[in-house]
N, C-alpha and C positions, 0 to 999 in steps of 0.2 A: 516951413512952408514943411505941405506932405509931399514922405513919400508914394509916386507915383505908385501902385499896387501892380504884383504882376499874376497872374496864371495858375492854374496848380498847373497845366501842363505844362507852362514852363520851368515853371520850379523841379519838377518831374526829369522834363530834358535837362537841365542842369543838371542836375544829381546823379542823372546816368551818366552825362559829356565827364562829370565828375570821377568818379570810378574809374573810367574807361579808360580817362586817362594815367592812373595807377596800377603800374609796373610789376607792383606787388599782387595782387589781387586779381592777374591776367592769370596767373598759375599755380593756386593754391594746394598744400596737402592735405588732408584734414582727417579726424579719426572720430569715431560718433554712435548711435547704438540708432541704429533702420525705426521709422514710426511711421502712423498713418501712408502706407507702401498703398499704392498702388497701379496695377498698370492695364494702362490704355488701351483700347481695345486697338490704336493707331500705331501701338508698338512703343511707343511712349512708355517712361515709367517716373512715376512725382511722390515721392516723399518727401519725408519731413527729421531732418540727421540730427540728434543730443547728446547736447552730456546732461554732469548733476548740474547743473543752475542757467541748459541758456538753450538754443535751435532756432536751424536756417533749415527754409524752403531748398530743395535743390530735386532738380529735373535734369535725368539722361536720355536725350531723343533715341529714338532708333536707328537709330546710326549709328549711336555706341556700343547701345548693347548685344549688339552681336559678339563681341573680345569681352563678354558673361561668362565665365565656367562652370557660374552654382547662381541658384534660382535668390533671388534677396527678396525676402518677409522682415513684417515686423522683432524687435527684438533682436536683431540682429547687429551685433559689432561688424560696420563696416573702418575701410579707408575709401577716398575717392582724392581722387584727383582733375580735376577743372579748374572756371575763371566766375568768376561774381561777379553779376552784372544787375543795372534795374532794368526793372518790368516797370514800362516808362506809364503805360496803361492804367495799375493799380499801386502803384507807386509800390513798389515793395523789394527788395534787394531775393535777388537766392542764385546758389552755386547752380551752374552747367558743367553738370559730367560729365567728363571724360572718358573715364577710369572706375572701374568699382574693386578690390578686392578684399575678402575679409579678414578679418583682424586674430586674427588667431586662432580658427577654429580647423583650419585644414587640415589638420593632423587627426579632432574630435573622424570628420567627413570621411577621411579617412579609414577609420575603424568602423565607421558606421555602418560605409560598404564594402568589406571586411563579413562584417558578420554578415549581414546580409547577402555576401556572398554565398556562403558558407549555412545560411543556413536555409536557403533557396534548393540548395546541391541535397540538402538530408529531405528533402520536401516539405518540409516547416509550412510553406504557401500554398500546399499542391491546396485546389478547389475541394478532392476526395474527402481532407479531414477537416471538411471543414461544417457543426455539428448545426444545426436547424435552430433557428429561434423560435421557440416556442409562444404560439399566436395568442394563447390570451393569460400570460404571467401571472401562478398567486401575489409571488414574492420579486422584488429585486432585492439587486443585491450593488446597491455600492461602492464602491472600489477609488475613493480623494479622504482629496486631506478637507478635517473638519471642520474646517476654515473660509471663508473666504464663498464671490457667490457661485462655482459652478456646483455646492450641492443644491444651494438656494435653488437653482435654473432649476437642477432636477426631478425633485420637491415639488417647485409647480405647475414645472410641465407636469411630471407625469399625475398628479394628484387634478392634475383639471384635466388631462385628460381618461381614466378610470382612475376613481377618488377611494371603490374601494383597495383599487393596492394595495399590497402592504411592500413595505420600503424598508432594507433591512443598510443601514449605513455602517464600514465598517474605514474608520478615519485609516486612514494613511501618509507618511511624509511621500511628495509627489516633485520635488527633488531634493540636490544634496546628495553626500555620499552617505553609500547604509542603503541610500533607499531605496533603488530597487531588490536589495534581501525580503526588506519589511513587505518593499509591494508581491514578493513573488509569497512568505508567507502567509501574506493575507491571503491570498490567489487558495495556495496546500489547506488553513484550516478555512475558507469557506468549504469548498470538497468536500472536504474529509466527513463535514456535521453535516452537512448538505442545508447546506443556511438560505439557502434563494434556487430559484427555479432560471432564467437567468443574471450574471453582473455585469454591470459597466466599468468601466476599465475607467475611471474622466481624470482633466483636470483640463483650467485655462492656458492659451496661446505663453508663451516665452523660446528664449533660446533654442537656439542647439546643447546649450550647455545648464537650460533651466531640467528642459525634455532629458536629460541626459539617460537618465533610469530605464527611460522606455528606452531605448537601443539595449543594457544591457542582455547579455545571456542570459540568464539567468531567469527577463523578469520572460523575454522569451519562454525557455523551455515550460514556467509554468505553467502560462498561460498556451501552450502547444497539451502539456498533461492536465488541460482540466477535465473532467466529466460536464461538470457544466459550462453550457454556452457563453461564451464574451465574448460582448458589441467595447471596440476600444473607439473611445473618445477622448481623445485629447490633440491640445489647441486647436490653434486654430483649422479652415479649409485645408489652408495653404502648408498646411503641418504635416508632415509623416513619420511615426515612427518604426521603428525595427514593429514593433507590442504590434503596428494598423495592419502589416501586413499575416499576420503571424494569426491575432483574432479572427473567429467566427464570421462578423461583421463591422464594419470599419465606419464611424461617423463622424461626420467633416467637424464640427461640433458638439460639449454633453448634452448641450438643449438636442440636437437633432437625438442623442443617443438614449435619451427618454421616451421622445417622440418613437423610433423602432421597438423599442422596446418594450412597448406599453400600449395597445391597442385605444387610438381613439372611440370610448364604448358609445358616445350616440350614435358617432358614422355604423359601426358593429353593429348599434341598434335602427338605424337610416337601411340598411341593409339588410338583417335579415325582413323586417316591417315589408320590405322592396320581392325579399323571395316570398316569403310569405302570401304578397299582394299575383306574385307571379303566378305560386300554386297553387294561389286559387282560381283565378281565371283557368291557367289549363283544366284542373279538374271544372272549371263550368265550361268551357269549350268539349271534352270529354262528355264530360253528360251530358251536351249537346246532339254532337256527332251521335251515341248511344240514344239517346229519343229518336234519332232521325234516321241510325241503323233498326226498330227496334218498329215503328212507326215502317220503312218501305217493308219489313219482314212479313206485316201484322197483314197490312194489304195485296204480300204476294197470293197469288189463285190458291197457293197449299195449302193459306190457310183460312180464304180463303169459301172454299169446294175442294176443305179435303181426300172428297173419294174422285174427282175428275181423274186425278192422277193414275186409281188404282181400274176407272173407266177405263182409262185409256189405254192400260196396263191387261184391259181382257175383250176386250177390238181385238185388241195388235196376239192375241194369242189364238182368241177366233177364224180368225183369218188364218193364221198359221199354221195353223190344224186344217179349216180349208184346205189349204195348198197341202196338208200333205195326201192330207183326205183323196184327194182329186192326183195329187203325186202318185198314190197308188197305183189307185182306180186301172192310170191309165199307165202302170206296170204289169197293173194281173191282165189288163183285157191285153198289150206284147202278147203276156204271155203266151195265155191266152192259144193267138193267134198266129207263137211261132209252134206250138205245141199241135195246134187241128195242124200244120203245112208238114211238119216234119207228122203225125202218124199216115196222114192220109201217102206222104211215099210213105211207107214203110208198108202202108196195108196195100200198095201199090205193087210192091217190090216180098211180098207175101204166098206163099208155096200153099196156101191155104184159099189163095183170090183166080186163082186158077179153076180149083172145086169146084164153084159157076160156072165154070162154063163146062163142067160135061167132068171133066177130068179127077182121077184118082188120084190118090197115094200109096204104093203098095212100102209092107213094110217087112223087116222080118229083125226078127229081134229088138223091138225099138229103135231101130236101122233102117237107114231109107232105102229100096232097092235100088241102082244105078247102072249096074245091066245083066243080061240074060246071066252072064255066069258064071255070078252072085248065088243061083239058084238052083234042086237035082233034087229030083224025082221024090215026090213026098212030102218035100220042107213046107209045114205047117206057114201062111203069111198072112198077115193082114191088111186088106181094100177098105182105105178110109175114104170117103165119098163127102158131102158137101153136106150129110144130113144122119151119119156117123156111121161106122166099118166094120165089119166082117171079115169071119176067121178064112177062109180057105186053104186046101190042099191042089200041091201040084200033081199034076197028073204027067 
């Protein structure tokens, strides 16, 4: 007799119930390395916890993430506390994480924060100190490991964007003890020999221990003292190192660093063509406007009848002269009339006027004689008549 088959759902439910009955799986304390980390927009965190030989999926709900005092990321080693359960629909089991703690990186983060605060107070992160990245650099200096995908990505992105750019690779160790010394030395050499227009300091992602050379003070000071602008392209987008804060520009990834350093030549050519067309159209419009102004000027009376204005001025001048002449004549006429009136009044008052009525004027020594007491016997006097004068003697 054949056994009666069951559905997949029934099997998954059976396994889920069995796992739920295990007291040990209700509270597990596991250590491992985070990979495939995703912080969902809902606030939940999804990631995989792995070691050298195995891995297990994990989920940490938003209600539990509030207790975290660090930001989880790929490559970070952690302790997780939670329960194992089966997700019945997909038939997978995973850890539902209730709490998470860093594994052995507490001291490193403390050193990181102390150095970050120290350099920030000294002005190493000030925007005023940031150097401008050249728009069209001829030579790109790349400071990274000579092997791996980082250097290939930077070369591919740079040459794709601008085939004419010159890339100068300076191999450096990007992790491990003493790597910070070689990083600082490579920056110094590139500056002393002026080997590039801009530098890209790059490496792939990793744990905080792997990225630690970029959190050392000697690396930070070398970046700060560089005369050549430096783009930091270290780790993934969520990774932040001291070098990122000191550098003149931070790129979220090495490939993005190449994009920031090397302009897309096709895009530049398109912009130039756009500007060329704009200037051409602007010049065309300017010429059209000038032609309209020229035509308007040529149609004006000044050009069609240039003497009309002079004629108008002549007429205006004649009118003014005529007005002036009339005014002058009237003034002279008024003066004459006034003068005649004055003369008439003076003539009426003149002593000579009385001579016409038969009177004479007696003068002695050219002075009028007013009284008989002014005369004596034998005085010679003059008598003025209307038609002359005679000399006579007093008897």
